[in-house]
C-alpha positions as CSV (number, residue, x, y, z in Angstrom):
1,M,73.8,67.7,32.9
2,R,76.3,65.0,33.8
3,N,79.8,66.3,33.5
4,S,81.6,63.6,35.5
5,G,85.1,62.9,34.3
6,T,85.3,65.9,32.0
7,T,87.5,68.9,32.2
8,N,84.7,71.3,31.1
9,V,83.6,73.9,33.7
10,A,81.5,76.2,31.5
11,P,77.7,75.6,31.6
12,V,76.2,73.8,28.7
13,T,73.6,75.9,26.7
14,E,70.7,74.6,24.8
15,G,72.2,76.1,21.6
16,Q,75.3,74.1,22.0
17,R,73.3,70.9,22.5
18,T,71.3,71.7,19.4
19,R,74.3,72.4,17.2
20,V,76.0,69.1,18.3
21,L,72.8,67.1,17.8
22,W,71.9,68.4,14.3
23,T,75.5,68.4,13.1
24,A,76.0,64.9,14.2
25,S,72.6,63.7,12.8
26,L,73.1,65.3,9.3
27,S,76.7,64.2,9.1
28,F,75.7,60.6,10.1
29,A,73.0,60.6,7.4
30,L,75.6,61.5,4.7
31,M,78.1,58.9,6.0
32,F,75.4,56.2,6.1
33,A,74.5,57.1,2.5
34,A,78.1,56.5,1.4
35,W,78.4,53.4,3.5
36,T,75.3,51.7,1.9
37,M,75.8,53.0,-1.6
38,F,76.6,49.5,-3.0
39,G,73.0,48.6,-2.7
40,V,72.3,50.7,-5.8
41,L,75.8,50.5,-7.4
42,G,75.9,46.8,-7.2
43,I,74.1,45.9,-10.4
44,P,76.0,48.4,-12.7
45,I,79.3,47.2,-11.0
46,Q,78.3,43.6,-11.7
47,K,77.6,44.2,-15.3
48,E,80.8,46.1,-15.9
49,L,83.2,43.8,-14.0
50,G,81.4,40.5,-14.8
51,I,81.3,39.3,-11.3
52,N,78.7,36.8,-9.9
53,D,76.1,37.3,-7.1
54,V,78.3,36.0,-4.3
55,Q,81.3,38.2,-5.3
56,L,78.9,41.2,-5.4
57,S,77.6,40.3,-2.0
58,W,81.1,40.5,-0.6
59,I,81.6,44.0,-1.8
60,S,78.7,45.2,0.4
61,A,79.8,42.8,3.2
62,I,83.3,44.2,3.3
63,A,82.1,47.7,3.8
64,I,79.7,46.6,6.5
65,L,82.3,44.5,8.2
66,N,84.8,47.4,8.4
67,G,81.9,49.6,9.7
68,G,81.7,47.3,12.6
69,L,85.3,46.1,13.4
70,W,86.4,49.5,14.6
71,R,83.3,50.5,16.6
72,L,84.7,49.5,19.9
73,P,88.1,51.4,19.6
74,F,86.4,54.4,18.0
75,G,83.9,54.4,20.9
76,L,86.7,54.2,23.4
77,L,88.4,57.1,21.6
78,A,85.2,59.2,21.7
79,D,84.9,58.7,25.4
80,R,88.5,59.6,26.0
81,M,89.1,62.3,23.4
82,G,85.6,63.7,22.8
83,G,83.2,62.8,20.1
84,K,83.8,65.8,17.9
85,I,87.4,65.1,16.8
86,V,86.8,61.4,16.3
87,F,83.6,62.1,14.4
88,I,85.4,64.4,12.0
89,G,88.0,61.7,11.5
90,N,85.3,59.3,10.4
91,L,84.2,61.8,7.8
92,L,87.7,62.1,6.4
93,L,88.3,58.4,6.2
94,G,85.0,57.8,4.5
95,A,85.9,60.5,1.9
96,V,89.2,58.7,1.1
97,G,87.4,55.4,0.6
98,A,84.6,56.9,-1.6
99,Y,87.3,58.5,-3.8
100,I,89.0,55.1,-4.3
101,V,85.7,53.5,-5.3
102,S,85.1,56.3,-7.8
103,R,88.4,55.3,-9.5
104,S,88.1,51.5,-9.3
105,F,88.4,49.5,-12.5
106,G,89.1,46.1,-11.0
107,Y,87.5,43.9,-8.3
108,G,90.5,44.1,-6.0
109,M,90.7,47.9,-6.0
110,L,86.9,48.0,-5.5
111,L,87.2,45.8,-2.4
112,M,89.9,48.1,-1.0
113,G,87.7,51.1,-1.6
114,A,84.7,49.4,0.0
115,F,86.9,48.5,3.0
116,L,87.8,52.2,3.5
117,V,84.2,53.4,3.0
118,G,83.3,51.1,5.8
119,F,85.0,53.5,8.3
120,A,82.0,55.8,7.8
121,G,79.9,53.1,9.4
122,N,81.7,53.5,12.7
123,S,80.3,57.0,13.0
124,F,77.2,55.7,14.8
125,T,79.2,54.7,17.9
126,V,81.1,58.0,17.9
127,G,78.0,60.1,17.3
128,S,76.1,58.3,20.0
129,A,78.8,59.0,22.6
130,W,79.0,62.6,21.4
131,C,75.3,63.3,21.6
132,A,74.8,61.4,24.9
133,A,77.6,63.4,26.6
134,W,75.7,66.7,25.7
135,F,72.2,65.7,26.9
136,P,70.8,64.9,30.3
137,R,69.5,61.4,31.0
138,D,65.8,62.1,30.6
139,R,66.4,63.4,27.1
140,Q,69.0,60.9,25.9
141,G,66.4,58.6,24.3
142,F,65.2,61.4,22.1
143,A,68.7,62.7,21.3
144,L,70.0,59.2,20.4
145,G,66.9,58.5,18.4
146,L,67.1,61.7,16.4
147,F,70.8,61.1,15.8
148,G,70.2,57.5,14.8
149,A,67.6,58.7,12.3
150,G,70.6,59.5,10.2
151,N,70.1,55.9,8.9
152,V,67.7,57.6,6.5
153,G,70.9,58.5,4.5
154,A,70.6,55.0,3.0
155,S,67.5,56.3,1.1
156,L,69.6,59.2,-0.3
157,T,71.4,56.8,-2.7
158,K,68.2,54.9,-3.4
159,F,66.6,58.2,-4.5
160,V,69.3,59.9,-6.4
161,G,71.7,57.1,-7.2
162,P,70.0,55.7,-10.3
163,W,69.6,59.3,-11.6
164,M,73.2,60.2,-10.9
165,I,74.4,57.0,-12.6
166,T,72.8,58.1,-15.9
167,L,73.6,61.8,-15.5
168,L,77.1,61.6,-17.0
169,P,78.4,59.1,-19.6
170,P,80.7,56.3,-18.2
171,V,83.9,58.0,-19.5
172,S,86.8,60.0,-18.1
173,L,85.8,63.7,-17.6
174,A,87.5,66.9,-16.5
175,G,90.9,65.7,-17.6
176,G,90.6,62.4,-15.7
177,L,89.6,64.0,-12.4
178,L,86.3,62.2,-12.3
179,Y,84.4,59.5,-14.3
180,G,80.7,59.4,-15.2
181,G,78.3,56.4,-14.8
182,W,78.2,54.7,-11.5
183,R,81.6,56.1,-10.5
184,F,80.1,59.6,-10.3
185,V,78.1,58.6,-7.2
186,P,81.1,57.9,-4.9
187,F,82.9,61.0,-6.3
188,V,80.0,63.2,-5.3
189,Y,80.1,61.6,-1.8
190,T,83.8,62.3,-1.6
191,I,83.2,66.1,-2.0
192,M,80.2,66.1,0.3
193,L,82.1,64.3,3.1
194,L,85.0,66.7,2.9
195,V,82.7,69.8,3.0
196,T,80.8,68.3,5.9
197,A,83.9,67.7,7.9
198,A,84.9,71.3,7.6
199,V,81.4,72.5,8.6
200,A,81.4,70.2,11.7
201,W,84.7,71.6,12.8
202,L,83.6,75.2,12.5
203,I,80.0,75.3,13.9
204,T,80.1,72.9,16.9
205,P,81.5,73.9,20.3
206,R,85.3,74.0,20.3
207,R,85.5,72.6,23.8
208,D,83.9,69.1,24.0
209,I,82.5,67.1,26.9
210,I,84.7,64.1,27.6
211,P,83.1,61.5,29.9
212,G,86.2,59.3,29.9
213,S,88.8,62.0,30.8
214,G,91.1,60.8,33.5
215,R,90.1,57.2,33.4
216,S,92.3,54.3,32.2
217,P,91.4,52.3,29.2
218,W,91.1,49.1,31.3
219,E,88.6,50.9,33.6
220,M,86.5,52.0,30.6
221,L,86.6,48.5,29.1
222,W,85.4,46.8,32.4
223,P,81.6,46.9,31.5
224,L,82.4,44.6,28.5
225,R,82.9,41.7,31.0
226,E,79.1,41.7,31.7
227,V,76.8,39.4,29.8
228,R,74.2,42.1,29.7
229,V,76.3,44.1,27.2
230,W,76.5,41.2,24.8
231,R,72.7,40.6,25.2
232,F,72.2,44.2,24.1
233,G,74.4,43.5,21.1
234,L,72.0,40.7,20.1
235,Y,69.1,43.0,20.5
236,Y,70.7,45.7,18.3
237,T,71.7,43.1,15.7
238,I,68.0,42.2,15.2
239,V,67.1,45.8,14.5
240,F,70.2,47.3,13.0
241,G,72.2,44.5,11.5
242,S,69.2,43.2,9.7
243,Y,68.4,46.7,8.5
244,V,71.8,47.2,7.0
245,A,71.6,43.8,5.3
246,M,68.1,44.4,3.9
247,S,68.9,48.0,2.7
248,V,71.7,46.6,0.4
249,T,69.9,43.4,-0.7
250,L,66.3,44.5,-1.2
251,P,66.9,46.4,-4.5
252,K,68.4,43.3,-6.0
253,Y,65.6,41.2,-4.5
254,Y,63.0,43.2,-6.3
255,V,65.0,43.0,-9.5
256,S,65.6,39.2,-9.3
257,V,62.2,38.1,-7.9
258,Y,59.8,40.6,-9.4
259,K,61.7,41.5,-12.5
260,L,61.5,45.2,-11.8
261,P,63.9,47.8,-13.2
262,L,66.5,49.1,-10.8
263,G,65.0,52.5,-10.5
264,T,61.6,51.0,-9.4
265,A,63.3,48.5,-7.1
266,A,65.2,51.4,-5.4
267,L,62.0,53.4,-5.1
268,L,60.1,50.5,-3.5
269,T,63.0,50.0,-1.0
270,T,62.8,53.6,0.1
271,P,59.7,53.4,2.3
272,F,61.4,50.6,4.3
273,I,64.5,52.7,4.8
274,L,62.5,55.8,5.7
275,A,60.4,53.9,8.3
276,S,63.4,52.2,9.8
277,S,65.3,55.5,10.1
278,L,62.8,58.3,10.7
279,L,60.9,56.4,13.4
280,R,63.9,56.3,15.7
281,P,63.1,59.5,17.5
282,I,59.6,58.1,18.2
283,G,61.2,55.0,19.5
284,G,63.4,57.2,21.7
285,V,60.5,59.2,23.1
286,L,58.6,56.0,23.8
287,S,61.6,54.5,25.6
288,D,62.1,57.7,27.6
289,R,58.5,57.5,28.7
290,Y,57.8,53.8,29.1
291,G,61.2,52.3,29.4
292,P,63.1,50.3,26.7
293,R,61.9,46.9,27.9
294,R,58.2,47.3,27.0
295,V,59.0,48.9,23.6
296,T,61.6,46.2,22.7
297,Y,59.1,43.5,23.6
298,M,56.7,44.8,20.9
299,V,59.5,45.3,18.4
300,F,60.5,41.6,18.6
301,I,57.0,40.3,18.4
302,S,56.2,42.5,15.3
303,T,59.5,41.4,13.7
304,I,58.7,37.7,14.2
305,I,55.2,38.0,12.7
306,A,56.4,40.0,9.7
307,G,59.3,37.5,9.2
308,I,56.8,34.6,9.1
309,L,54.5,36.2,6.6
310,L,57.4,37.4,4.4
311,S,58.6,33.8,4.2
312,A,55.7,33.0,1.9
313,K,55.4,33.7,-1.8
314,L,53.8,37.1,-2.1
315,G,52.8,39.6,-4.7
316,V,54.9,42.8,-4.9
317,I,52.3,44.9,-3.1
318,P,51.8,42.7,0.0
319,F,55.5,42.0,0.1
320,T,56.3,45.8,0.1
321,A,53.7,46.4,2.8
322,L,55.1,43.7,5.1
323,V,58.7,45.0,4.5
324,L,57.4,48.4,5.6
325,V,56.1,46.7,8.8
326,F,59.6,45.3,9.3
327,G,61.1,48.7,8.8
328,I,58.7,50.3,11.4
329,A,59.7,47.7,14.0
330,Q,63.4,48.2,13.2
331,G,63.1,52.0,13.5
332,I,61.4,52.0,16.9
333,G,63.7,49.1,18.1
334,K,66.9,50.8,17.1
335,A,66.1,53.5,19.6
336,S,64.8,51.3,22.4
337,T,67.7,48.9,22.3
338,I,70.3,51.7,22.4
339,K,68.4,53.5,25.2
340,Y,69.5,50.6,27.4
341,V,73.1,51.7,27.2
342,P,73.1,55.2,28.9
343,E,70.6,53.7,31.5
344,Y,73.1,51.2,32.6
345,Y,76.5,52.7,31.6
346,P,76.2,56.6,31.6
347,K,79.9,57.1,31.7
348,D,80.8,54.5,29.1
349,V,78.3,55.1,26.3
350,G,81.0,55.2,23.6
351,T,82.7,52.0,24.7
352,V,79.5,50.0,25.3
353,V,77.8,51.2,22.1
354,G,81.1,50.4,20.4
355,L,80.7,46.7,21.3
356,V,77.0,46.7,20.7
357,G,77.3,48.4,17.4
358,A,80.2,46.2,16.4
359,L,78.2,43.0,17.0
360,A,75.3,44.5,15.0
361,A,77.5,45.5,12.2
362,L,79.1,42.0,12.2
363,G,75.6,40.7,11.8
364,G,75.1,43.0,8.9
365,F,78.3,41.7,7.4
366,V,77.3,38.1,7.8
367,L,73.7,38.4,6.6
368,P,74.1,39.5,2.9
369,P,76.4,36.5,1.9
370,A,74.3,34.3,4.2
371,F,71.2,35.3,2.3
372,A,73.0,34.5,-1.0
373,Y,74.1,31.1,0.2
374,L,70.7,30.3,1.8
375,T,69.0,31.2,-1.4
376,E,71.3,28.9,-3.4
377,W,70.8,26.1,-1.0
378,S,67.0,26.4,-0.7
379,G,66.2,27.7,-4.1
380,K,63.8,30.2,-2.4
381,P,64.9,33.9,-2.2
382,Q,62.4,34.6,0.5
383,S,64.3,32.2,2.8
384,M,66.3,35.3,4.0
385,F,63.3,36.1,6.1
386,W,63.5,32.7,7.8
387,A,66.8,33.7,9.3
388,L,65.6,37.2,10.4
389,G,62.5,35.9,12.1
390,G,64.5,33.2,13.8
391,L,67.0,35.7,15.2
392,A,64.1,37.8,16.6
393,A,62.6,34.8,18.3
394,I,65.9,34.0,20.0
395,A,66.2,37.6,21.2
396,L,62.6,37.6,22.5
397,V,63.1,34.4,24.4
398,W,66.3,35.7,26.0
399,L,64.6,38.9,27.0
400,H,61.7,37.2,28.5
401,I,63.9,34.8,30.5
402,V,65.8,37.7,32.0
403,V,62.5,39.5,32.8
404,I,61.2,36.3,34.6
405,G,64.4,36.1,36.5
406,M,64.1,39.7,37.6
407,N,60.5,39.3,38.6
408,R,61.5,36.4,40.9
409,A,64.2,38.5,42.6
410,P,63.6,40.3,45.9
411,A,61.2,43.2,45.6
412,P,63.8,46.2,45.6
413,A,66.0,44.5,43.0
414,A,63.0,43.6,40.8
415,M,61.8,47.2,41.0
416,T,65.1,48.6,40.0
417,A,65.4,46.1,37.1
418,E,61.9,46.9,35.9
419,E,63.0,50.4,35.1
420,T,65.7,49.5,32.7
421,I,65.6,45.8,31.6
């Protein structure tokens, strides 16, 4: 176990690791559910407030943007203060945002609530640093993959959101404490986030492992000068930024293109979310065994092929099947691309994942409105897959150029690069 830079002297037990990993994973799933809830809430919000598609896209985009802007400072804080305290802070900030959304009756207030809900999206960086600090190098791929599988939380809203929207009438209830209709969904998340924060505080080890203890912020930020880190950011944008964008746009895509009811659209989106989330541990295990390079190669190739096929007009069944392929590639790739980070920067996981995650979240912020504008310009809703396939092609070319360069390097350097590139 790597304890460099930490003030901890007590040995780390397997039980402690397990409590940290599962607490972080389940909490992240809940925060991700709250972060992506606008994918289901969007249509009821649009009907009530009378906003257009572009305005609706900005609600999701604002939440995604704020879930990326703070990833670097939150990651830096996690390395310097420990992941536990910062992670709990994310839970509390997300709860405040969800409550504001539950009481929003105007577009401006809704944007404010979406902005605050976005803080929950920064939990990936914090949780990655927290879990990596508690696990040895040869198990970090699995640990980060299992934690990252909390992306499955996006399917929670897809499953229960439509049902919860109809559970209570859209009126003031309990003396104005809560409202029914679509506002009931963020209210429930408010309560769940608060309870989860209390549980995380109580059951995880009181003394945390702090990799950045005793190091200056400038020293911790030094890796960000390397182009390699920014390349990792592009890789993760392909597999995570596109996932976030698709998870919030696919339900409306099914409704608009295939004229399906919202409940059916949400149900058909769920396999994509499950595959893109639950396969992360498998991607982590494969990366631990074969190295992240080989796995990432196959991920980008699969994404390009799926993107090309999805660009055509398809029936709902083949479209759903190809979206599932897209999700499988994303799920495995989200683990393989993040596995690069502790390989290269074992003491700076929070900081480096902070930048990598911020770039990916920025991609997730740009893509939903970009999809809307691209559809308006081309008249073809499937044009969103042109952009996704093109980004994967750029990343694959860059990866291959780097590998060629490493293969031309002197033998010892090439062998070292082969393990981690």
